[in-house]
C-alpha positions as CSV (number, residue, x, y, z in Angstrom):
1,M,-5.6,13.1,24.6
2,R,-8.2,11.6,22.1
3,S,-6.8,9.6,19.2
4,M,-7.5,10.7,15.6
5,I,-8.1,7.1,14.6
6,D,-9.1,3.8,16.1
7,R,-9.0,0.1,15.3
8,E,-12.2,0.3,13.2
9,Y,-10.6,3.0,11.0
10,C,-7.5,0.9,10.6
11,V,-9.4,-2.2,9.7
12,M,-11.6,-0.3,7.1
13,M,-8.4,1.1,5.5
14,A,-6.7,-2.3,5.4
15,R,-9.8,-3.8,3.8
16,Y,-9.9,-0.9,1.2
17,N,-6.2,-1.4,0.6
18,R,-6.6,-5.2,0.0
19,W,-9.8,-4.7,-2.2
20,M,-8.1,-2.2,-4.4
21,N,-4.9,-4.2,-4.7
22,E,-6.8,-7.3,-5.6
23,R,-8.8,-5.4,-8.3
24,L,-5.8,-3.7,-9.8
25,Y,-3.6,-6.8,-9.8
26,A,-6.3,-8.8,-11.6
27,L,-6.5,-6.1,-14.3
28,C,-2.7,-5.7,-14.5
29,A,-2.4,-9.5,-15.0
30,K,-4.2,-9.1,-18.3
31,L,-1.5,-6.9,-19.7
32,P,1.5,-8.4,-21.5
33,E,4.7,-8.3,-19.4
34,A,6.2,-5.8,-21.8
35,E,3.3,-3.4,-21.3
36,R,3.5,-3.7,-17.5
37,K,7.2,-3.0,-17.5
38,R,7.1,-0.3,-20.2
39,D,8.7,2.9,-19.1
40,R,5.9,5.4,-19.1
41,D,8.0,8.3,-17.7
42,A,6.3,7.9,-14.3
43,F,7.9,8.4,-11.0
44,F,8.6,4.7,-10.7
45,S,8.9,4.3,-14.4
46,S,6.3,1.6,-15.1
47,I,3.2,-0.1,-13.9
48,H,5.4,-2.9,-12.6
49,G,7.7,-0.4,-10.9
50,T,4.8,1.4,-9.2
51,L,3.4,-2.0,-8.0
52,N,6.8,-2.8,-6.5
53,H,7.0,0.6,-4.8
54,L,3.5,0.2,-3.3
55,L,4.5,-3.1,-1.8
56,W,7.8,-1.7,-0.6
57,G,6.0,1.2,1.2
58,D,3.6,-1.1,3.0
59,R,6.4,-3.5,4.0
60,M,8.6,-0.6,5.1
61,W,5.9,0.8,7.4
62,M,4.7,-2.7,8.7
63,G,8.4,-3.5,9.5
64,R,8.5,-0.3,11.6
65,F,5.2,-1.3,13.3
66,T,5.7,-5.0,13.9
67,G,9.2,-6.0,12.7
68,P,11.3,-7.3,11.2
69,P,12.5,-4.2,9.3
70,C,12.1,-4.2,5.5
71,A,15.6,-4.8,4.1
72,Y,14.8,-4.1,0.4
73,P,16.6,-1.1,-1.3
74,A,15.2,2.3,-1.0
75,F,11.9,2.8,-2.8
76,G,11.5,-0.9,-3.6
77,A,13.4,-0.8,-6.8
78,D,13.2,-4.3,-8.4
79,M,12.0,-6.1,-5.4
80,F,10.2,-8.7,-7.5
81,A,10.9,-8.8,-11.2
82,D,8.3,-11.6,-11.8
83,F,4.7,-10.4,-11.8
84,D,3.3,-13.6,-10.4
85,E,5.8,-13.5,-7.5
86,L,5.0,-9.8,-6.9
87,A,1.3,-10.6,-6.8
88,R,1.8,-13.4,-4.3
89,E,3.9,-11.1,-2.1
90,R,1.3,-8.4,-2.3
91,E,-1.5,-10.8,-1.2
92,A,0.6,-12.0,1.7
93,T,1.3,-8.4,2.8
94,D,-2.3,-7.4,2.5
95,R,-3.3,-10.4,4.7
96,A,-0.7,-9.4,7.3
97,M,-1.8,-5.8,7.3
98,L,-5.4,-6.7,7.8
99,G,-4.6,-9.1,10.6
100,W,-2.4,-6.5,12.3
101,T,-5.2,-3.9,12.1
102,E,-7.7,-6.3,13.6
103,R,-5.4,-6.6,16.7
104,I,-4.2,-3.0,17.0
105,E,-4.5,-1.5,20.4
106,A,-5.6,2.1,21.3
107,D,-2.5,2.4,23.5
108,W,-0.2,1.7,20.6
109,L,-2.0,4.2,18.3
110,A,-1.5,6.8,21.1
111,S,2.2,6.1,21.4
112,S,5.2,7.5,19.6
113,L,7.1,5.7,16.8
114,S,10.8,6.2,16.2
115,Y,12.6,5.0,13.1
116,T,15.5,5.7,10.8
117,S,14.4,6.9,7.4
118,R,15.6,4.8,4.4
119,V,15.3,8.0,2.4
120,D,17.7,10.3,4.2
121,G,19.1,8.2,7.0
122,R,17.8,10.5,9.7
123,K,16.0,9.3,12.9
124,R,12.4,10.5,13.1
125,T,9.8,10.3,15.9
126,L,6.1,10.9,15.2
127,P,2.8,9.8,16.7
128,A,2.1,6.2,15.7
129,E,-1.4,7.0,14.5
130,V,0.1,9.6,12.1
131,A,2.4,6.9,10.7
132,V,-0.6,4.5,10.2
133,I,-2.5,7.3,8.5
134,H,0.5,8.0,6.3
135,M,0.9,4.3,5.4
136,F,-2.7,4.1,4.1
137,N,-2.5,7.5,2.4
138,H,0.8,6.6,0.7
139,G,-0.9,3.5,-0.8
140,T,-3.9,5.5,-2.0
141,H,-1.6,8.2,-3.5
142,H,0.4,5.7,-5.5
143,R,-2.6,3.6,-6.6
144,G,-3.8,6.9,-8.1
145,Q,-0.7,7.1,-10.1
146,L,-1.0,3.4,-11.0
147,T,-4.6,3.9,-12.3
148,T,-3.3,6.7,-14.6
149,L,-0.6,4.4,-16.0
150,M,-3.2,1.6,-16.5
151,K,-5.5,4.0,-18.4
152,Q,-2.5,4.9,-20.6
153,A,-2.1,1.1,-21.3
154,G,-5.8,0.9,-22.2
155,I,-7.1,-0.6,-19.0
156,D,-10.0,1.1,-17.2
157,P,-9.6,0.5,-13.4
158,G,-13.2,1.5,-12.8
159,V,-14.4,3.3,-9.6
160,T,-11.7,3.4,-6.9
161,D,-13.5,5.4,-4.3
162,L,-13.8,4.2,-0.7
163,P,-17.7,4.3,-0.7
164,W,-17.5,1.4,-3.3
165,L,-15.7,-0.9,-0.9
166,P,-18.2,-3.8,-0.4
167,G,-19.9,-3.5,3.0
168,I,-19.4,0.3,3.5
169,T,-22.4,1.8,1.7
170,R,-26.0,0.7,1.9
171,I,-27.6,1.1,-1.5
172,D,-31.4,1.6,-1.4
């Protein structure tokens, strides 16, 4: 059976993930802490809460892919209260994700992945490639929420579309 994705797709998505995180963290760093942590009635309450959840999601999936398992509480609540520490942890995770995608094997992508969900405690098995697609889709989804929160705080995140990732599109 032919795989839906390959190493090149994974590397591109890891590059996009890192690029967007770098851009958004740089912009969020300009906000006062009270604005980053202000409850904006969002799913994860605040900009800071959403950043924590994004990191938690990536670590949860990477723990399932490579180990060790992510031990933080469900949904990443209060993983890192300090923004500078959160930013350092985000960068380390993005480096690890990119390195992992550069080494990913087609056989692994074609395999099955079993894990116990931190959400409901049930064991699930799915194609590994679907889990990888979900990891990147999850990040894109929540960065979309984050950019809305940033706009509410007066910060324009600019263009966030994949074709703007440096090196993807040739501009004539």
